[in-house]
FIFIDO-268664 format. One record per residue: residue in three letters; x, y, z of N, C-alpha, C, O in turn; residue number from 1. Coordinates in Angstrom, 1 decimal, padded with zeros to 4 digits. Layout:
# residues N
<node><r>Ala</r><n_x>X</n_x><n_y>Y</n_y><n_z>Z</n_z><ca_x>X</ca_x><ca_y>Y</ca_y><ca_z>Z</ca_z><c_x>X</c_x><c_y>Y</c_y><c_z>Z</c_z><o_x>X</o_x><o_y>Y</o_y><o_z>Z</o_z><k>NUM</k></node>
...
END
This chain:
# residues 56
<node><r>Met</r><n_x>071.3</n_x><n_y>063.7</n_y><n_z>004.9</n_z><ca_x>071.3</ca_x><ca_y>062.6</ca_y><ca_z>004.0</ca_z><c_x>072.6</c_x><c_y>062.4</c_y><c_z>003.6</c_z><o_x>073.3</o_x><o_y>063.3</o_y><o_z>003.1</o_z><k>1</k></node>
<node><r>Ala</r><n_x>073.0</n_x><n_y>061.2</n_y><n_z>003.8</n_z><ca_x>074.2</ca_x><ca_y>060.7</ca_y><ca_z>003.2</ca_z><c_x>074.2</c_x><c_y>060.0</c_y><c_z>001.8</c_z><o_x>073.6</o_x><o_y>058.9</o_y><o_z>001.5</o_z><k>2</k></node>
<node><r>Gly</r><n_x>075.0</n_x><n_y>061.0</n_y><n_z>001.0</n_z><ca_x>075.7</ca_x><ca_y>060.6</ca_y><ca_z>-000.3</ca_z><c_x>075.8</c_x><c_y>058.9</c_y><c_z>-000.3</c_z><o_x>076.6</o_x><o_y>058.2</o_y><o_z>000.5</o_z><k>3</k></node>
<node><r>His</r><n_x>075.1</n_x><n_y>058.4</n_y><n_z>-001.1</n_z><ca_x>075.3</ca_x><ca_y>057.0</ca_y><ca_z>-001.7</ca_z><c_x>076.5</c_x><c_y>057.3</c_y><c_z>-003.0</c_z><o_x>076.7</o_x><o_y>058.4</o_y><o_z>-003.5</o_z><k>4</k></node>
<node><r>Gln</r><n_x>077.1</n_x><n_y>056.4</n_y><n_z>-003.3</n_z><ca_x>078.4</ca_x><ca_y>056.2</ca_y><ca_z>-004.0</ca_z><c_x>077.4</c_x><c_y>055.2</c_y><c_z>-005.3</c_z><o_x>076.6</o_x><o_y>054.3</o_y><o_z>-004.9</o_z><k>5</k></node>
<node><r>Arg</r><n_x>077.5</n_x><n_y>055.4</n_y><n_z>-006.3</n_z><ca_x>076.7</ca_x><ca_y>054.6</ca_y><ca_z>-007.4</ca_z><c_x>078.3</c_x><c_y>053.8</c_y><c_z>-008.1</c_z><o_x>079.4</o_x><o_y>054.3</o_y><o_z>-008.3</o_z><k>6</k></node>
<node><r>Glu</r><n_x>077.9</n_x><n_y>052.5</n_y><n_z>-008.4</n_z><ca_x>078.5</ca_x><ca_y>051.8</ca_y><ca_z>-009.4</ca_z><c_x>079.0</c_x><c_y>052.7</c_y><c_z>-010.4</c_z><o_x>078.2</o_x><o_y>053.6</o_y><o_z>-010.9</o_z><k>7</k></node>
<node><r>Arg</r><n_x>080.6</n_x><n_y>052.6</n_y><n_z>-010.9</n_z><ca_x>080.8</ca_x><ca_y>053.7</ca_y><ca_z>-011.9</ca_z><c_x>080.5</c_x><c_y>052.8</c_y><c_z>-013.2</c_z><o_x>081.5</o_x><o_y>052.1</o_y><o_z>-013.2</o_z><k>8</k></node>
<node><r>Val</r><n_x>079.9</n_x><n_y>052.6</n_y><n_z>-014.1</n_z><ca_x>079.5</ca_x><ca_y>052.5</ca_y><ca_z>-015.2</ca_z><c_x>080.0</c_x><c_y>053.1</c_y><c_z>-016.6</c_z><o_x>079.9</o_x><o_y>054.2</o_y><o_z>-017.2</o_z><k>9</k></node>
<node><r>Ile</r><n_x>080.7</n_x><n_y>051.8</n_y><n_z>-017.0</n_z><ca_x>081.9</ca_x><ca_y>052.2</ca_y><ca_z>-018.0</ca_z><c_x>080.8</c_x><c_y>051.8</c_y><c_z>-019.4</c_z><o_x>080.0</o_x><o_y>050.9</o_y><o_z>-019.4</o_z><k>10</k></node>
<node><r>Gln</r><n_x>081.0</n_x><n_y>052.8</n_y><n_z>-020.4</n_z><ca_x>080.3</ca_x><ca_y>052.8</ca_y><ca_z>-021.4</ca_z><c_x>081.1</c_x><c_y>052.1</c_y><c_z>-022.7</c_z><o_x>080.3</o_x><o_y>051.4</o_y><o_z>-023.3</o_z><k>11</k></node>
<node><r>Asp</r><n_x>081.9</n_x><n_y>052.0</n_y><n_z>-023.1</n_z><ca_x>082.8</ca_x><ca_y>050.9</ca_y><ca_z>-023.9</ca_z><c_x>084.4</c_x><c_y>050.4</c_y><c_z>-023.1</c_z><o_x>085.1</o_x><o_y>050.6</o_y><o_z>-022.1</o_z><k>12</k></node>
<node><r>Gln</r><n_x>084.3</n_x><n_y>049.4</n_y><n_z>-024.2</n_z><ca_x>085.8</ca_x><ca_y>049.0</ca_y><ca_z>-024.3</ca_z><c_x>087.0</c_x><c_y>049.7</c_y><c_z>-024.2</c_z><o_x>088.0</o_x><o_y>049.2</o_y><o_z>-023.5</o_z><k>13</k></node>
<node><r>Val</r><n_x>087.0</n_x><n_y>050.5</n_y><n_z>-024.6</n_z><ca_x>088.3</ca_x><ca_y>051.2</ca_y><ca_z>-024.5</ca_z><c_x>088.2</c_x><c_y>051.9</c_y><c_z>-023.3</c_z><o_x>089.2</o_x><o_y>051.7</o_y><o_z>-022.7</o_z><k>14</k></node>
<node><r>His</r><n_x>087.3</n_x><n_y>052.8</n_y><n_z>-022.6</n_z><ca_x>087.2</ca_x><ca_y>053.3</ca_y><ca_z>-021.5</ca_z><c_x>087.5</c_x><c_y>052.1</c_y><c_z>-020.2</c_z><o_x>088.3</o_x><o_y>052.3</o_y><o_z>-019.2</o_z><k>15</k></node>
<node><r>Gln</r><n_x>086.7</n_x><n_y>051.0</n_y><n_z>-020.5</n_z><ca_x>087.3</ca_x><ca_y>049.3</ca_y><ca_z>-019.6</ca_z><c_x>088.3</c_x><c_y>049.7</c_y><c_z>-019.4</c_z><o_x>088.6</o_x><o_y>050.1</o_y><o_z>-018.3</o_z><k>16</k></node>
<node><r>Asn</r><n_x>089.3</n_x><n_y>049.6</n_y><n_z>-020.6</n_z><ca_x>090.2</ca_x><ca_y>048.8</ca_y><ca_z>-020.7</ca_z><c_x>091.2</c_x><c_y>049.8</c_y><c_z>-019.5</c_z><o_x>091.8</o_x><o_y>049.4</o_y><o_z>-018.6</o_z><k>17</k></node>
<node><r>Gln</r><n_x>091.0</n_x><n_y>051.2</n_y><n_z>-019.9</n_z><ca_x>092.1</ca_x><ca_y>052.3</ca_y><ca_z>-019.5</ca_z><c_x>091.3</c_x><c_y>052.2</c_y><c_z>-017.8</c_z><o_x>092.2</o_x><o_y>052.2</o_y><o_z>-016.9</o_z><k>18</k></node>
<node><r>Phe</r><n_x>090.3</n_x><n_y>052.0</n_y><n_z>-017.3</n_z><ca_x>089.5</ca_x><ca_y>051.8</ca_y><ca_z>-016.0</ca_z><c_x>090.6</c_x><c_y>050.6</c_y><c_z>-015.0</c_z><o_x>091.2</o_x><o_y>050.8</o_y><o_z>-014.0</o_z><k>19</k></node>
<node><r>Leu</r><n_x>090.5</n_x><n_y>049.4</n_y><n_z>-015.9</n_z><ca_x>091.3</ca_x><ca_y>048.1</ca_y><ca_z>-015.3</ca_z><c_x>092.7</c_x><c_y>048.6</c_y><c_z>-015.3</c_z><o_x>093.4</o_x><o_y>048.5</o_y><o_z>-014.3</o_z><k>20</k></node>
<node><r>Arg</r><n_x>093.0</n_x><n_y>049.0</n_y><n_z>-016.3</n_z><ca_x>094.8</ca_x><ca_y>049.1</ca_y><ca_z>-016.3</ca_z><c_x>095.2</c_x><c_y>049.8</c_y><c_z>-014.8</c_z><o_x>095.9</o_x><o_y>049.3</o_y><o_z>-013.9</o_z><k>21</k></node>
<node><r>Lys</r><n_x>094.5</n_x><n_y>051.4</n_y><n_z>-015.1</n_z><ca_x>094.5</ca_x><ca_y>052.2</ca_y><ca_z>-013.7</ca_z><c_x>094.5</c_x><c_y>051.6</c_y><c_z>-012.3</c_z><o_x>095.3</o_x><o_y>051.9</o_y><o_z>-011.4</o_z><k>22</k></node>
<node><r>Gln</r><n_x>093.5</n_x><n_y>050.9</n_y><n_z>-012.2</n_z><ca_x>093.3</ca_x><ca_y>050.1</ca_y><ca_z>-011.1</ca_z><c_x>094.3</c_x><c_y>048.6</c_y><c_z>-011.0</c_z><o_x>094.0</o_x><o_y>048.0</o_y><o_z>-010.0</o_z><k>23</k></node>
<node><r>Tyr</r><n_x>095.3</n_x><n_y>048.0</n_y><n_z>-011.8</n_z><ca_x>095.9</ca_x><ca_y>047.2</ca_y><ca_z>-011.7</ca_z><c_x>097.3</c_x><c_y>047.7</c_y><c_z>-011.2</c_z><o_x>097.9</o_x><o_y>047.0</o_y><o_z>-010.5</o_z><k>24</k></node>
<node><r>Leu</r><n_x>097.8</n_x><n_y>049.4</n_y><n_z>-011.9</n_z><ca_x>098.8</ca_x><ca_y>049.9</ca_y><ca_z>-011.6</ca_z><c_x>098.5</c_x><c_y>050.6</c_y><c_z>-010.2</c_z><o_x>099.4</o_x><o_y>051.3</o_y><o_z>-009.6</o_z><k>25</k></node>
<node><r>Gln</r><n_x>097.5</n_x><n_y>050.5</n_y><n_z>-009.8</n_z><ca_x>097.5</ca_x><ca_y>051.1</ca_y><ca_z>-008.1</ca_z><c_x>097.7</c_x><c_y>050.2</c_y><c_z>-007.4</c_z><o_x>098.5</o_x><o_y>050.3</o_y><o_z>-006.4</o_z><k>26</k></node>
<node><r>Glu</r><n_x>097.2</n_x><n_y>049.0</n_y><n_z>-007.6</n_z><ca_x>097.2</ca_x><ca_y>047.5</ca_y><ca_z>-006.6</ca_z><c_x>099.0</c_x><c_y>047.2</c_y><c_z>-006.7</c_z><o_x>099.7</o_x><o_y>046.8</o_y><o_z>-005.8</o_z><k>27</k></node>
<node><r>Leu</r><n_x>099.6</n_x><n_y>047.5</n_y><n_z>-008.0</n_z><ca_x>100.6</ca_x><ca_y>047.0</ca_y><ca_z>-008.2</ca_z><c_x>101.8</c_x><c_y>047.6</c_y><c_z>-007.4</c_z><o_x>102.8</o_x><o_y>046.9</o_y><o_z>-007.0</o_z><k>28</k></node>
<node><r>Cys</r><n_x>101.7</n_x><n_y>049.4</n_y><n_z>-007.2</n_z><ca_x>102.1</ca_x><ca_y>050.0</ca_y><ca_z>-007.0</ca_z><c_x>101.9</c_x><c_y>049.7</c_y><c_z>-004.8</c_z><o_x>102.8</o_x><o_y>049.7</o_y><o_z>-004.0</o_z><k>29</k></node>
<node><r>Met</r><n_x>100.8</n_x><n_y>049.6</n_y><n_z>-004.7</n_z><ca_x>100.6</ca_x><ca_y>049.4</ca_y><ca_z>-003.2</ca_z><c_x>101.3</c_x><c_y>048.0</c_y><c_z>-002.8</c_z><o_x>102.0</o_x><o_y>047.9</o_y><o_z>-001.8</o_z><k>30</k></node>
<node><r>Gln</r><n_x>101.1</n_x><n_y>046.8</n_y><n_z>-003.6</n_z><ca_x>101.9</ca_x><ca_y>045.5</ca_y><ca_z>-003.5</ca_z><c_x>103.9</c_x><c_y>046.0</c_y><c_z>-003.6</c_z><o_x>104.5</o_x><o_y>045.5</o_y><o_z>-002.6</o_z><k>31</k></node>
<node><r>Lys</r><n_x>104.2</n_x><n_y>046.2</n_y><n_z>-004.0</n_z><ca_x>105.4</ca_x><ca_y>047.0</ca_y><ca_z>-004.0</ca_z><c_x>105.6</c_x><c_y>047.7</c_y><c_z>-002.8</c_z><o_x>106.7</o_x><o_y>047.5</o_y><o_z>-002.3</o_z><k>32</k></node>
<node><r>Leu</r><n_x>104.5</n_x><n_y>048.6</n_y><n_z>-002.2</n_z><ca_x>105.4</ca_x><ca_y>049.3</ca_y><ca_z>-001.1</ca_z><c_x>105.2</c_x><c_y>048.6</c_y><c_z>000.3</c_z><o_x>105.6</o_x><o_y>049.0</o_y><o_z>001.3</o_z><k>33</k></node>
<node><r>Tyr</r><n_x>104.3</n_x><n_y>046.9</n_y><n_z>000.2</n_z><ca_x>104.3</ca_x><ca_y>046.4</ca_y><ca_z>001.5</ca_z><c_x>105.2</c_x><c_y>045.5</c_y><c_z>001.1</c_z><o_x>106.0</o_x><o_y>045.3</o_y><o_z>002.0</o_z><k>34</k></node>
<node><r>Met</r><n_x>105.6</n_x><n_y>044.7</n_y><n_z>-000.2</n_z><ca_x>106.8</ca_x><ca_y>043.9</ca_y><ca_z>-000.4</ca_z><c_x>108.3</c_x><c_y>044.5</c_y><c_z>-000.3</c_z><o_x>109.1</o_x><o_y>043.8</o_y><o_z>000.3</o_z><k>35</k></node>
<node><r>Glu</r><n_x>108.7</n_x><n_y>045.5</n_y><n_z>-000.6</n_z><ca_x>109.7</ca_x><ca_y>046.0</ca_y><ca_z>-000.5</ca_z><c_x>110.8</c_x><c_y>046.2</c_y><c_z>001.2</c_z><o_x>110.3</o_x><o_y>047.1</o_y><o_z>001.9</o_z><k>36</k></node>
<node><r>Tyr</r><n_x>111.5</n_x><n_y>045.8</n_y><n_z>001.5</n_z><ca_x>112.2</ca_x><ca_y>046.3</ca_y><ca_z>002.5</ca_z><c_x>113.9</c_x><c_y>046.0</c_y><c_z>002.4</c_z><o_x>114.4</o_x><o_y>045.2</o_y><o_z>001.7</o_z><k>37</k></node>
<node><r>His</r><n_x>114.3</n_x><n_y>046.6</n_y><n_z>003.1</n_z><ca_x>116.1</ca_x><ca_y>046.5</ca_y><ca_z>003.3</ca_z><c_x>116.2</c_x><c_y>046.1</c_y><c_z>004.9</c_z><o_x>115.3</o_x><o_y>046.1</o_y><o_z>005.8</o_z><k>38</k></node>
<node><r>Val</r><n_x>117.4</n_x><n_y>045.7</n_y><n_z>005.0</n_z><ca_x>118.3</ca_x><ca_y>045.0</ca_y><ca_z>005.9</ca_z><c_x>118.5</c_x><c_y>046.3</c_y><c_z>006.7</c_z><o_x>119.1</o_x><o_y>047.1</o_y><o_z>006.0</o_z><k>39</k></node>
<node><r>Asn</r><n_x>118.4</n_x><n_y>046.7</n_y><n_z>008.0</n_z><ca_x>118.8</ca_x><ca_y>047.6</ca_y><ca_z>008.7</ca_z><c_x>120.5</c_x><c_y>047.4</c_y><c_z>009.1</c_z><o_x>121.1</o_x><o_y>046.4</o_y><o_z>009.6</o_z><k>40</k></node>
<node><r>Pro</r><n_x>120.9</n_x><n_y>048.2</n_y><n_z>008.9</n_z><ca_x>122.6</ca_x><ca_y>048.5</ca_y><ca_z>008.6</ca_z><c_x>123.5</c_x><c_y>048.2</c_y><c_z>009.9</c_z><o_x>124.6</o_x><o_y>047.7</o_y><o_z>010.0</o_z><k>41</k></node>
<node><r>Leu</r><n_x>122.0</n_x><n_y>048.7</n_y><n_z>011.0</n_z><ca_x>123.0</ca_x><ca_y>048.8</ca_y><ca_z>012.6</ca_z><c_x>122.7</c_x><c_y>047.9</c_y><c_z>012.8</c_z><o_x>123.5</o_x><o_y>047.6</o_y><o_z>013.7</o_z><k>42</k></node>
<node><r>Glu</r><n_x>121.8</n_x><n_y>046.8</n_y><n_z>012.6</n_z><ca_x>121.5</ca_x><ca_y>045.3</ca_y><ca_z>013.2</ca_z><c_x>122.9</c_x><c_y>044.1</c_y><c_z>012.7</c_z><o_x>123.5</o_x><o_y>044.0</o_y><o_z>011.6</o_z><k>43</k></node>
<node><r>Arg</r><n_x>122.9</n_x><n_y>043.7</n_y><n_z>013.7</n_z><ca_x>124.0</ca_x><ca_y>042.6</ca_y><ca_z>013.5</ca_z><c_x>123.1</c_x><c_y>041.5</c_y><c_z>013.1</c_z><o_x>122.1</o_x><o_y>041.1</o_y><o_z>013.8</o_z><k>44</k></node>
<node><r>Leu</r><n_x>123.6</n_x><n_y>040.8</n_y><n_z>011.8</n_z><ca_x>123.2</ca_x><ca_y>039.8</ca_y><ca_z>011.4</ca_z><c_x>123.6</c_x><c_y>038.4</c_y><c_z>012.0</c_z><o_x>124.4</o_x><o_y>038.3</o_y><o_z>012.9</o_z><k>45</k></node>
<node><r>His</r><n_x>123.1</n_x><n_y>037.2</n_y><n_z>011.5</n_z><ca_x>123.9</ca_x><ca_y>036.3</ca_y><ca_z>011.4</ca_z><c_x>124.6</c_x><c_y>035.7</c_y><c_z>010.7</c_z><o_x>124.1</o_x><o_y>035.2</o_y><o_z>009.8</o_z><k>46</k></node>
<node><r>Asp</r><n_x>126.2</n_x><n_y>035.5</n_y><n_z>010.8</n_z><ca_x>127.1</ca_x><ca_y>035.1</ca_y><ca_z>009.7</ca_z><c_x>127.5</c_x><c_y>033.8</c_y><c_z>010.0</c_z><o_x>127.6</o_x><o_y>033.2</o_y><o_z>011.1</o_z><k>47</k></node>
<node><r>Thr</r><n_x>127.9</n_x><n_y>033.2</n_y><n_z>008.4</n_z><ca_x>128.4</ca_x><ca_y>031.7</ca_y><ca_z>008.4</ca_z><c_x>129.5</c_x><c_y>031.6</c_y><c_z>009.1</c_z><o_x>129.8</o_x><o_y>030.6</o_y><o_z>009.6</o_z><k>48</k></node>
<node><r>Leu</r><n_x>130.3</n_x><n_y>032.7</n_y><n_z>009.1</n_z><ca_x>131.8</ca_x><ca_y>032.5</ca_y><ca_z>009.8</ca_z><c_x>131.7</c_x><c_y>033.0</c_y><c_z>010.9</c_z><o_x>132.8</o_x><o_y>033.2</o_y><o_z>011.6</o_z><k>49</k></node>
<node><r>Gly</r><n_x>130.9</n_x><n_y>033.3</n_y><n_z>011.2</n_z><ca_x>130.8</ca_x><ca_y>033.6</ca_y><ca_z>012.9</ca_z><c_x>130.9</c_x><c_y>035.4</c_y><c_z>013.0</c_z><o_x>130.4</o_x><o_y>036.1</o_y><o_z>013.9</o_z><k>50</k></node>
<node><r>Val</r><n_x>131.5</n_x><n_y>035.7</n_y><n_z>012.2</n_z><ca_x>132.3</ca_x><ca_y>037.2</ca_y><ca_z>012.1</ca_z><c_x>131.5</c_x><c_y>038.0</c_y><c_z>012.0</c_z><o_x>130.8</o_x><o_y>037.9</o_y><o_z>011.0</o_z><k>51</k></node>
<node><r>Tyr</r><n_x>131.2</n_x><n_y>039.1</n_y><n_z>012.8</n_z><ca_x>130.4</ca_x><ca_y>040.4</ca_y><ca_z>012.8</ca_z><c_x>131.3</c_x><c_y>041.8</c_y><c_z>012.0</c_z><o_x>132.5</o_x><o_y>041.9</o_y><o_z>011.9</o_z><k>52</k></node>
<node><r>Pro</r><n_x>130.3</n_x><n_y>042.6</n_y><n_z>011.5</n_z><ca_x>131.0</ca_x><ca_y>043.7</ca_y><ca_z>010.8</ca_z><c_x>131.2</c_x><c_y>044.4</c_y><c_z>012.0</c_z><o_x>130.4</o_x><o_y>044.3</o_y><o_z>012.9</o_z><k>53</k></node>
<node><r>Pro</r><n_x>132.4</n_x><n_y>045.2</n_y><n_z>012.2</n_z><ca_x>132.0</ca_x><ca_y>046.1</ca_y><ca_z>013.0</ca_z><c_x>131.1</c_x><c_y>047.5</c_y><c_z>012.8</c_z><o_x>131.0</o_x><o_y>048.2</o_y><o_z>011.8</o_z><k>54</k></node>
<node><r>Leu</r><n_x>130.6</n_x><n_y>047.7</n_y><n_z>013.8</n_z><ca_x>129.6</ca_x><ca_y>049.2</ca_y><ca_z>014.0</ca_z><c_x>130.6</c_x><c_y>050.3</c_y><c_z>014.2</c_z><o_x>131.6</o_x><o_y>050.6</o_y><o_z>014.8</o_z><k>55</k></node>
<node><r>Thr</r><n_x>129.6</n_x><n_y>050.8</n_y><n_z>013.1</n_z><ca_x>130.9</ca_x><ca_y>052.6</ca_y><ca_z>013.4</ca_z><c_x>129.9</c_x><c_y>053.5</c_y><c_z>013.5</c_z><o_x>130.2</o_x><o_y>054.7</o_y><o_z>013.7</o_z><k>56</k></node>
END
């Protein structure tokens, strides 16, 4: 028999707030993982002057 997860019953507002804060921080962390990116230094980018930095 497969174990079924029950919904978590939170007994008071203090624990409710702690649970929601934890969920919020986890979602914020995941959102940052998907939003942060960096420019590849080896890729040539379009420059307004038409001059590209030398690749080393």
